[in-house]
SELO-501263 format. One record per residue (C-alpha): residue in one letter; x, y, z. Coordinates in steps of 0.02 Angstrom, whole numbers, m for minus. Example, Ala and Ser with C-alpha at 12.3 -4.5 7.8 and 13.67 -1.06 7.14 Angstrom:
# residues 2
+-----+--------+--------+--------+
: res :      x :      y :      z :
+-----+--------+--------+--------+
:   A :    615 :   m225 :    390 :
:   S :    684 :    m53 :    357 :
+-----+--------+--------+--------+
This chain:
# residues 120
+-----+--------+--------+--------+
: res :      x :      y :      z :
+-----+--------+--------+--------+
:   M :   5647 :   4435 :   5836 :
:   T :   5522 :   4514 :   5718 :
:   A :   5350 :   4437 :   5710 :
:   I :   5288 :   4401 :   5535 :
:   R :   5106 :   4443 :   5508 :
:   D :   5010 :   4337 :   5387 :
:   Y :   4838 :   4402 :   5342 :
:   R :   4797 :   4266 :   5217 :
:   S :   4682 :   4178 :   5340 :
:   L :   4584 :   4340 :   5357 :
:   A :   4582 :   4354 :   5168 :
:   Y :   4505 :   4182 :   5158 :
:   L :   4375 :   4234 :   5287 :
:   I :   4336 :   4386 :   5177 :
:   I :   4313 :   4269 :   5029 :
:   L :   4197 :   4159 :   5132 :
:   L :   4093 :   4309 :   5188 :
:   G :   4086 :   4371 :   5008 :
:   S :   4023 :   4201 :   4954 :
:   V :   3886 :   4210 :   5086 :
:   A :   3839 :   4383 :   5022 :
:   A :   3830 :   4314 :   4846 :
:   A :   3716 :   4174 :   4904 :
:   L :   3604 :   4299 :   4994 :
:   A :   3595 :   4407 :   4839 :
:   A :   3558 :   4258 :   4726 :
:   V :   3416 :   4178 :   4824 :
:   V :   3269 :   4292 :   4785 :
:   P :   3083 :   4276 :   4823 :
:   F :   2976 :   4193 :   4692 :
:   Y :   2797 :   4254 :   4709 :
:   T :   2730 :   4194 :   4876 :
:   V :   2776 :   4011 :   4868 :
:   G :   2963 :   4003 :   4882 :
:   Y :   3130 :   4063 :   4819 :
:   Q :   3231 :   4048 :   4659 :
:   V :   3415 :   4069 :   4620 :
:   D :   3462 :   4220 :   4515 :
:   A :   3616 :   4153 :   4428 :
:   L :   3667 :   4322 :   4359 :
:   A :   3668 :   4400 :   4532 :
:   L :   3765 :   4252 :   4599 :
:   A :   3897 :   4269 :   4464 :
:   A :   3908 :   4458 :   4477 :
:   V :   3932 :   4459 :   4666 :
:   L :   4043 :   4304 :   4676 :
:   T :   4163 :   4349 :   4535 :
:   P :   4253 :   4490 :   4629 :
:   F :   4293 :   4373 :   4773 :
:   M :   4360 :   4241 :   4655 :
:   V :   4474 :   4372 :   4577 :
:   Y :   4524 :   4432 :   4751 :
:   G :   4569 :   4253 :   4795 :
:   M :   4689 :   4247 :   4648 :
:   F :   4781 :   4396 :   4722 :
:   S :   4796 :   4321 :   4896 :
:   Q :   4972 :   4256 :   4866 :
:   S :   5042 :   4405 :   4772 :
:   L :   4992 :   4552 :   4884 :
:   R :   5080 :   4610 :   5040 :
:   D :   4983 :   4586 :   5200 :
:   G :   4919 :   4762 :   5230 :
:   W :   4865 :   4786 :   5051 :
:   L :   4783 :   4615 :   5047 :
:   L :   4680 :   4651 :   5202 :
:   A :   4635 :   4831 :   5155 :
:   S :   4580 :   4787 :   4978 :
:   G :   4478 :   4640 :   5042 :
:   L :   4390 :   4746 :   5173 :
:   I :   4348 :   4880 :   5045 :
:   L :   4281 :   4748 :   4926 :
:   L :   4181 :   4662 :   5062 :
:   G :   4112 :   4826 :   5130 :
:   A :   4053 :   4886 :   4960 :
:   T :   3976 :   4717 :   4919 :
:   L :   3886 :   4700 :   5086 :
:   A :   3819 :   4877 :   5073 :
:   V :   3747 :   4844 :   4900 :
:   V :   3677 :   4673 :   4943 :
:   I :   3595 :   4731 :   5105 :
:   I :   3517 :   4884 :   5024 :
:   E :   3464 :   4802 :   4861 :
:   R :   3407 :   4634 :   4929 :
:   F :   3337 :   4669 :   5101 :
:   V :   3294 :   4854 :   5114 :
:   Q :   3222 :   4897 :   4943 :
:   Y :   3206 :   4738 :   4841 :
:   D :   3121 :   4766 :   4674 :
:   G :   3191 :   4625 :   4570 :
:   Y :   3360 :   4711 :   4546 :
:   R :   3282 :   4832 :   4421 :
:   D :   3415 :   4967 :   4444 :
:   A :   3553 :   4835 :   4423 :
:   T :   3672 :   4905 :   4554 :
:   V :   3697 :   4733 :   4627 :
:   Y :   3769 :   4681 :   4459 :
:   W :   3891 :   4822 :   4423 :
:   V :   3948 :   4894 :   4591 :
:   P :   4047 :   4741 :   4652 :
:   L :   4126 :   4722 :   4480 :
:   L :   4171 :   4906 :   4472 :
:   T :   4243 :   4899 :   4647 :
:   V :   4357 :   4753 :   4605 :
:   T :   4416 :   4834 :   4443 :
:   I :   4466 :   4991 :   4538 :
:   V :   4532 :   4921 :   4702 :
:   L :   4633 :   4769 :   4650 :
:   P :   4741 :   4852 :   4516 :
:   I :   4785 :   4991 :   4639 :
:   A :   4825 :   4863 :   4774 :
:   Y :   4930 :   4762 :   4652 :
:   V :   5031 :   4910 :   4592 :
:   F :   5069 :   4974 :   4767 :
:   G :   5068 :   4812 :   4867 :
:   K :   5148 :   4680 :   4756 :
:   R :   5261 :   4559 :   4849 :
:   P :   5438 :   4543 :   4791 :
:   P :   5467 :   4378 :   4702 :
:   Y :   5518 :   4225 :   4803 :
:   T :   5469 :   4288 :   4975 :
+-----+--------+--------+--------+
């Protein structure tokens, strides 16, 4: 009997980790007294994972996992570098456009090559 692999639970874990990365990118220092929420950074980093979640039912398992790992890796790299290593108030704006560019490149490729047949 052939074992059926279902990577949707890992896809949901990727979405959860992406949401944590979005929260880390959005909570920024405010002078020396506390933190504030940067809503634009929250939306820019969280949007690719919401779009990825919409594809979780329509992609085959390998393509779903691979595209999610690429998306998560690119997002974590940008958030760690921009927020923790060299934070300057997001002046170069890479935290805004890199996750969105990654999702617009990766998910259409994954959808074209990894679309599930209907009713499976």
